[in-house]
C-alpha positions as CSV (number, residue, x, y, z in Angstrom):
1,X,-27.3,130.8,-27.7
2,X,-25.8,130.1,-24.2
3,X,-28.0,129.6,-21.2
4,X,-26.5,132.8,-19.7
5,X,-28.2,134.9,-22.4
6,X,-31.7,133.3,-21.9
7,X,-34.2,133.9,-19.1
8,X,-34.6,130.9,-16.8
9,X,-38.0,130.2,-18.3
10,X,-36.4,129.7,-21.7
11,X,-33.9,127.1,-20.4
12,X,-34.4,123.4,-20.8
13,X,-36.5,122.1,-17.8
14,X,-33.6,120.0,-16.6
15,X,-31.5,123.1,-16.1
16,X,-34.1,125.3,-14.3
17,X,-33.5,125.6,-10.5
18,X,-37.2,125.2,-9.6
19,X,-37.7,122.2,-11.8
20,X,-34.5,120.6,-10.6
21,X,-35.6,121.1,-7.0
22,X,-39.0,119.4,-7.7
23,X,-37.3,116.5,-9.5
24,X,-34.2,116.0,-7.4
25,X,-34.9,117.5,-4.0
26,X,-33.6,120.7,-2.5
27,X,-30.4,119.0,-1.2
28,X,-29.2,118.4,-4.8
29,X,-29.2,122.1,-5.7
30,X,-26.2,124.5,-5.3
31,X,-26.3,127.5,-3.0
32,X,-26.7,129.7,-6.1
33,X,-29.6,127.7,-7.4
34,X,-31.5,127.8,-4.1
35,X,-30.9,131.5,-3.8
36,X,-32.1,132.1,-7.4
37,X,-35.4,130.4,-6.4
38,X,-35.8,132.9,-3.5
39,X,-34.9,135.9,-5.7
40,X,-37.4,134.7,-8.3
41,X,-36.5,137.2,-11.1
42,X,-33.4,138.6,-12.7
43,X,-32.6,142.1,-13.8
44,X,-31.5,143.8,-17.1
45,X,-30.8,140.7,-19.0
46,X,-29.3,138.8,-16.1
47,X,-31.2,135.7,-14.8
48,X,-32.0,135.2,-11.2
49,X,-29.2,132.5,-11.2
50,X,-26.7,135.0,-12.6
51,X,-27.6,137.4,-9.8
52,X,-27.4,134.7,-7.2
53,X,-23.9,133.7,-8.3
54,X,-22.8,137.3,-8.3
55,X,-24.2,138.0,-4.9
56,X,-22.5,135.0,-3.3
57,X,-19.2,135.9,-5.0
58,X,-19.3,139.6,-4.1
59,X,-20.4,139.1,-0.5
60,X,-18.3,136.1,0.1
61,X,-20.8,133.4,1.1
62,X,-24.4,132.5,1.2
63,X,-24.6,133.3,4.9
64,X,-23.2,136.7,4.2
65,X,-26.0,137.4,1.7
66,X,-28.6,136.7,4.3
67,X,-26.7,138.6,7.0
68,X,-26.2,141.7,4.9
69,X,-28.0,144.8,6.2
70,X,-30.6,146.3,3.9
71,X,-28.4,149.2,2.7
72,X,-25.6,146.9,1.7
73,X,-27.8,144.4,-0.1
74,X,-29.7,147.1,-1.9
75,X,-26.5,148.6,-3.2
76,X,-26.0,145.4,-5.3
77,X,-27.2,145.7,-8.9
78,X,-30.8,144.7,-9.4
79,X,-31.6,144.4,-5.7
80,X,-34.0,146.5,-3.7
81,X,-36.1,146.4,-0.6
82,X,-38.5,143.9,-2.1
83,X,-35.8,141.3,-2.6
84,X,-34.2,142.1,0.8
85,X,-37.6,141.4,2.3
86,X,-37.8,138.1,0.4
87,X,-34.5,137.0,1.8
88,X,-35.3,138.0,5.4
89,X,-38.7,136.3,5.3
90,X,-37.1,133.1,4.1
91,X,-34.5,133.3,6.9
92,X,-37.2,133.9,9.5
93,X,-39.3,131.0,8.1
94,X,-36.3,128.7,8.6
95,X,-35.9,129.8,12.2
96,X,-39.6,129.3,12.9
97,X,-39.5,125.9,11.2
98,X,-36.7,124.8,13.5
99,X,-38.6,126.1,16.5
100,X,-41.8,124.3,15.6
101,X,-40.0,121.1,14.9
102,X,-38.2,121.4,18.2
103,X,-41.4,122.0,20.2
104,X,-42.9,118.8,18.7
105,X,-39.9,116.7,19.7
106,X,-38.1,115.6,22.8
107,X,-34.7,117.4,22.9
108,X,-32.9,114.5,24.4
109,X,-33.9,112.2,21.6
110,X,-33.4,114.8,19.0
111,X,-30.1,116.4,19.8
112,X,-29.4,117.5,16.2
113,X,-32.7,119.4,16.0
114,X,-31.9,121.1,19.3
115,X,-28.4,122.1,18.0
116,X,-29.8,123.3,14.7
117,X,-32.5,125.4,16.4
118,X,-30.1,127.0,18.9
119,X,-27.6,127.7,16.1
120,X,-30.3,129.4,14.0
121,X,-31.5,131.4,16.9
122,X,-28.2,132.5,18.4
123,X,-25.3,132.2,15.9
124,X,-25.6,135.6,14.3
125,X,-26.4,137.7,17.3
126,X,-23.9,140.5,17.8
127,X,-24.2,140.5,21.6
128,X,-24.0,137.5,24.0
129,X,-27.5,136.1,24.7
130,X,-28.3,133.6,27.4
131,X,-31.4,131.6,26.9
132,X,-33.3,128.5,28.2
133,X,-35.4,125.7,26.8
134,X,-38.0,125.0,29.5
135,X,-39.0,121.3,29.5
136,X,-41.8,119.2,31.0
137,X,-41.4,115.9,32.7
138,X,-41.1,114.1,29.3
139,X,-38.5,116.7,28.2
140,X,-40.8,118.3,25.7
141,X,-40.4,122.0,25.1
142,X,-42.7,124.3,27.1
143,X,-41.0,127.5,26.0
144,X,-37.9,129.0,24.6
145,X,-36.9,132.2,26.5
146,X,-34.1,134.7,26.3
147,X,-33.2,135.4,29.9
148,X,-30.2,137.8,29.7
149,X,-28.5,140.0,27.1
150,X,-24.9,141.1,27.5
151,X,-22.3,143.1,25.8
152,X,-20.2,141.8,22.9
153,X,-18.3,139.4,25.2
154,X,-20.3,138.8,28.4
155,X,-23.8,138.4,29.9
156,X,-24.6,138.6,33.6
157,X,-26.5,135.4,34.5
158,X,-28.4,135.4,37.8
159,X,-29.3,131.9,39.0
160,X,-32.2,133.3,41.1
161,X,-33.9,134.7,38.0
162,X,-33.4,131.5,36.1
163,X,-35.0,129.5,39.0
164,X,-37.9,131.9,39.3
165,X,-38.6,131.7,35.5
166,X,-38.4,127.9,35.5
167,X,-40.8,127.7,38.5
168,X,-43.2,130.1,36.8
169,X,-43.3,127.9,33.7
170,X,-43.7,124.7,35.9
171,X,-40.6,123.3,34.2
172,X,-39.3,119.9,35.3
173,X,-36.0,120.3,33.4
174,X,-34.1,122.8,31.5
175,X,-31.5,123.2,28.7
176,X,-29.6,126.5,28.7
177,X,-27.5,128.0,26.0
178,X,-25.6,131.1,25.0
179,X,-23.7,132.3,22.1
180,X,-20.1,133.5,21.7
181,X,-20.1,136.5,19.4
182,X,-16.4,135.8,18.8
183,X,-17.4,132.7,16.8
184,X,-15.3,130.4,19.0
185,X,-17.5,127.9,20.9
186,X,-14.9,126.7,23.3
187,X,-16.2,127.2,26.8
188,X,-14.5,129.6,29.2
189,X,-13.9,129.2,32.9
190,X,-16.8,131.6,33.5
191,X,-19.0,129.3,31.4
192,X,-18.1,126.3,33.5
193,X,-18.6,128.3,36.8
194,X,-22.1,129.6,35.9
195,X,-23.1,126.1,34.8
196,X,-22.2,124.7,38.2
197,X,-24.0,127.5,40.0
198,X,-27.1,127.1,37.9
199,X,-27.2,123.3,38.5
200,X,-26.8,123.8,42.2
201,X,-29.6,126.4,42.3
202,X,-32.0,124.3,40.2
203,X,-31.3,121.1,42.2
204,X,-32.6,122.9,45.3
205,X,-36.0,123.1,43.6
206,X,-35.8,119.7,41.9
207,X,-35.4,121.0,38.4
208,X,-32.9,119.1,36.3
209,X,-30.3,121.0,34.2
210,X,-29.8,118.7,31.3
211,X,-27.2,120.6,29.3
212,X,-25.6,123.9,28.5
213,X,-24.9,124.5,24.9
214,X,-22.4,127.1,23.6
215,X,-23.1,128.4,20.1
216,X,-20.2,129.5,18.0
217,X,-19.8,130.4,14.3
218,X,-19.8,126.9,12.9
219,X,-20.0,124.7,16.1
220,X,-22.3,124.1,19.0
221,X,-20.5,122.7,22.1
222,X,-22.4,120.6,24.6
223,X,-21.1,120.8,28.2
224,X,-23.0,117.6,29.1
225,X,-21.1,115.7,26.4
226,X,-17.9,116.9,27.8
227,X,-18.8,115.8,31.3
228,X,-19.3,119.2,32.8
229,X,-23.0,118.8,33.6
230,X,-23.8,116.2,36.2
231,X,-26.3,113.6,35.1
């Protein structure tokens, strides 16, 4: 009998996703195997792995599975609100893990963690969101704050509000970021202009602007790395 006709618990241990994860580490599993662990159970003779493979194939990608609204996901065979909740809880735990890891590190010495967190927080937002990481004198995170919400292609950023919020948090430095709902992370002239205005305003109160990240679909662009934020 093929593995496809058995429940996962009847498979050899070397083939079961959970046992493979424990033995080999999560990085060695496929998207479908990891998703099967989250789904936990199959439906009507289909294993959780079968369902995971079908979901990814039908919706187009693993990301699309997690981004799918409740009604779309629940329209898939064998899925209901319980499994939708499992997926959303897993996604939110990942975001919170990134945030907690970031708050325990120094963003300048952990640029990959900073990028990962900002991408998890902003990539899938349908509107443009402008946010800031408030930092202390050692560049440790004091807080992460969403400062402005815009339409699908713009956000009105007011330097005075940014300065007031930074002073209220007793921040010594700041990293700002915003998303491009279009998915293209390339900075616009408006992005460069507001970066200069923010830096000038923060300099007046001796708060350093360390970077401005732009989050796209698969890329996070650092304006500091491109030389558009003065050291």
